[in-house]
N, C-alpha and C positions, 0 to 999 in steps of 0.2 A: 504494500500500500504506500502510495506517495505521501511523504511527510508534508503536512500542511504548514505553510509559512505566512507570517504576517510581515509585510514590508513597512518598517517604522523609520520615519525621518526624525533625526535628532538635531537640535540647532547647533550649527558651527559658529564660533565667535564668542561674544561676551557671555552668553548663557550656557556655554558648553560645560564648564566645570561645575556650576551649581546644578545643572541637569544631571550630570553623572553622579553627583553626591545624592541627589534626590532618588534616583533609580537604585542606588546602593541601599538606602534606607527602606525602599519599597520592596527589595528582595532580588534585584537584578544587578549583577556586577558588569559594568560596561567599561571597556578599556580600548584605547586606540593609540597607534604610534604617532609620533610627532608630525609625520608627513603623510599620514594615511587619512582617508575619508570613510573608510569602512571599519566601524568599531566591532569588537568582539563582545558578544552578549552571552551570558551563561544560560541561555534558553534556546533550545533547538527549534522552537517555533517562531523565533524572532530573527529577522534579517535587518540590520540597521544600516543607515547611511547618514553621514553628516552633511547637512545642507544649511545654508544661511537662512536665518529666520525670515528675512525679507522675501525669499523665494519659495518658502515651504508650502504655503497655501496653494500656490499655483501648481506645484508638482503633485500635491495631494488631489487637487481637482482633476488633473489629467490622468490620475491613476498610476503615475510612476511610483508613488508611495500609497499604501493603504491608509496610513495615518501618520500624523506628525505633530510636533510641538512647535508652536510659533507664537507671535504676539497678536493680540486682537488688533493692534494698530496695523500690522502688515497684512492681515486678512482683510481689513477694511480698505487698505490702500490698493490691494489687488482686486477688490470686489469678487473674491473667489467664491464659487458656488460649492461649498463643502458643508459637511455636517459638523457643527460644533458639539463636541462630546461633553466637555466640562471645562471649568475655569481652574487654573492651577496658580494660586496666588504666591508666586515667587519670582524674583528677578535676580540680577547679577549680584547685588549687594544686600538683599534682604527680602522681606515679604510684603513690602508696600508696592502699590502700582507705580509704574513709571509714568511720567507726564511728558507730553509734547507741548512745548510752550513757545510763544512768540517772545523773542528777546531782542533787545536793542542796546546800543552803547549807553552807559550811564548818563551821558550828557545829551542824548538825543531828545528832540522835541516830540517824539512819538510817545503818546501816553495811553492811547486806546487802539483797538483794532481798526476803528474807522480812520485813524490817522495814517493807515497804510495805503490809503488811496493814492494810486500813481507811483507807489514806491517799488523797489526791487527787493525780492526776498529769496534767500537760498535755503534749501532743505532737501533731505532725502525723501520726505513724505509729500511729494509733489501733488499727487492726485487728490489726497484728502485735503491738503491745504487749499488747493484751488476751489474745491467744493465748499469748504468752510467759508472762504472769503465771499464766494458767490451768494451763499445764504445770508451773509451780513451786508450784501449790497456793495462790496468793496472790489474795485478793479485794481489789480496790482500785477506786476510781472513776477512770476514764480519760476525759479530755475533750479535744476537738480544740482545738488552739491555732492561731489565725489569724496568728501571728507574734509577734516580740519575746518568744519563749518564755523566754529566759534571765532576764528581769527579773521573772518571775511568782513564784518562790519568794522568801521564805516567806509573803508576804501573801496570795497568791491560791491557791497550791497548795503541797503538801509536797515535791514532786519533779517533775522533768521528764525526758522521754526526748527527747534532741536529738542531731542529727548533728554530728560534729566531724572535722576532719582533723588539727589540731594541738593542740586543747584550749585555745588561747589565749583565745578568746572566753569560754569557761566560767570560766577563771581570772580574767579581767577583771571578771566579774560575781560574784566571790567564791563560785564553785561548785566542788565537787569531784566526781570521778567515783566512783560506787559500783560499777558493773559495765558491761561492754560486752555488749549483748544481740544485736547484729547487725553484721557487717562487710559492706560492699557495694562493688562496682565497677560501672563502666559496662558495659552489655551491649547487643549488637545483637540485636533480636528481630524475628521475621517473622510475618505472618499465615499461618495453616496452609494456607489455600486458595492463597495466593500462593506459599508454599513448595512446593506440589505442582505449580505451573506451571513447566515446564522452563526457559523463558526468564527468568522472574523469579528463579527459584532461582539460576541461573548468575550473573545480575547481582548478586544479594545476596551470593553467595559471593565474587565478584570484589571487591566493596566490603570485605567482611570481611578478605580476604587482604591488600589494600593498606593498610587501616587498621592491622591487626596489624603489618604490615611497618614502617609509619611509627612505631608505638610502640616496636617492638624496636630501631629505629635511634636512638631518642632518647638512649640511654645508651652508644652505641658510636660509634667513629670508625674511619676507615681509616688505615693507615700504609703509606707507600711508602719504600723505602730501597735504597741500593746497598751490596753486601756483597762483600768480597774472598773468592774461593772458599776460600782457606786458612782463613778465619775463619768460614765459613758454619755449620758445626755448632754452634759456640759461640753465634753470633748467634741461630740458630733456637731454642736453649734458653731464650732471653730472651723469646720470643714466645708468650704464652698465646692462641693464635689461636682464632677461632670454628671453623674447620676447618683442615686442613693448609695452611700458607702456600703461596702461589703463588710459584714461583721461575722466573725467566725469564733466558735468556742475553742477554748484551750484546755489542756489537762488540768490546770488550776481553775477550778470552777468560779473563782472570784475575779478572773481576768478573761478578756476577749481580745482577739486580733482584729484590727481595722485596716482596710485597704481602700485607697481612693486615687483618683486622677485629678490633678489641680493645675491651674495656670502657674508656670514656673515663676513668673514675676511676683506672685503672692506668697511664695514659700518662705521668704525671709521674715514675713510677719506671722505666718501661720505656725511655724515650728516653735518659736518661743511661747506662743499662746497655748499650743498643745502641751508643751512641757509644764507650763504653770498650771494647766488644768488637770494634770496628773498622768499624762501619757508618758511612756518610756519606750526604749528600744526603737526610736524613730529612725526609719531608713528612707532616704530619697533615692530614686533610681530613674534613669533616662528611659524614654520610650522610642521605639522605631515607628510604630503605626498606631493610630487611633481611628477605628472604623465606627462611624455612627450608625 
């Protein structure tokens, strides 16, 4: 019997390392040589290819790939007719959406998008930028930027539309943000014919479930602790659990074991409060996946 294979596109470039780490947490080891575009995946049912996120949706639409990870911004830019499977809220530097912003030199007279009337703008996101300006009733010259977009104003262009996570690169180039025109996160998309295939759809849905579980686990930890029964009610009040805490009996009838999943950022307040409420043997442990 012929081995069934799902062709999966993985983003080459800024998202590559964070994507590989995410797949590792989800259960797939992905590795690739420094000059190769064909990664090795420890799953005989997956065939991977590294493709730039800017081009991914187009290749998925054509069926070159059954599914792929890209940004919603690039799917929008290409107007690709693909099935959006799920949102994966991660980026190069964290878990917040990236933003496409209009930016100008600090001393520019441009204060609003309407001030771009008749101006020249450089960006990689040409199609969306043109459509956005048309919706605002603004006529401007929008040119494709091949890179180093931040250094082009004011000598080459009046403004740029550039993506940013923190704004630090813009500030370093003496630019200020006029307006955010698009927020984008990573998404998993599928070819519509592949999505209609029962085996491929189940495989894609499994990947989506485990990747989302890995992302949801990033900001959470597990807590285990021992609690005297007489203090259990007070201890449970200190636990903002994902669901009802698990309480198990122990050999000592006067004690129980409690286990919960909590937001990592709250642990520094929770653990001292638990200790003061009578808990002991408190253990914090990392999570790979949280499936809701």
